[in-house]
C-alpha positions, 0 to 999 in steps of 0.5 A: 059637271060644274064648274070648278070655284076660282082660288081663294088665295095664290102664293107667289115668290117674286124674286126682286124689286121689277116682280114685285112693282110687276104684280102691283102693276097687274093688280092696279090693271084688274082694280076698280072703284070701289074695291080694295088691296090690303098690303101688309108685311113689315117694315121693308117688305115692299107694301110701297114697291108693289103700291107704285106699280098698281099707282103705275097701271092705275093712273098710266104714268111712271112718274115717281109715286112718294109715300103716304107714311106722312101725309097718310093719303095720296090720291091719284086720277086715272081713266077709272077714277079716284085711288086712294094710297093710304098708309095708316101704321102711325094710326093708333085706332079704328076711331082715327080713321074716319077722321080720313074719309075711308069710308066714302074712297070706300065705297067710290074710288078704288084703295091700296090700303098700307097697314090694314090690321089697325082698321080691325076688322072694318074691311070693305067686303070687296078686297084683295089682302096682300101679305109681304115677308122677305124670302129668298131670294126677294120676297114672297106675296100671300093673296088672299081674296075676297068679294069680286076678287075671287073671280080676279085672281084666277087671272092675277 
């Protein structure tokens, strides 16, 4: 008798802001250096809210985390190392990503990437893709696991 394989995807309903933040905290507790969470969805879908929950879990602090919309990258230190919160919305193509140093971050830090589609396929192997969308009441989160996240997804 073989063990059942863990799920590669999961759909969640997030009825409010608190539920979105709570999902972010659960994910931030499981995130490790060398892993990435990719956050997709339209403007106002909850990407930054979810990222702030993950940052809170990573740092162990509820301090306000600014959106990296204009700075492109915000970094945070925690007991497990460095966390990069990256917003690629303003980038025009993957060649601009090289200047940010994401290759090194993917290897050494944990990463939260908003608008990952700007990387055009240059995403790391160990990642969790999350697509957030508006759904009454609140939001819907579609999670797809890659690499080590396949095992972790079953514990979300």
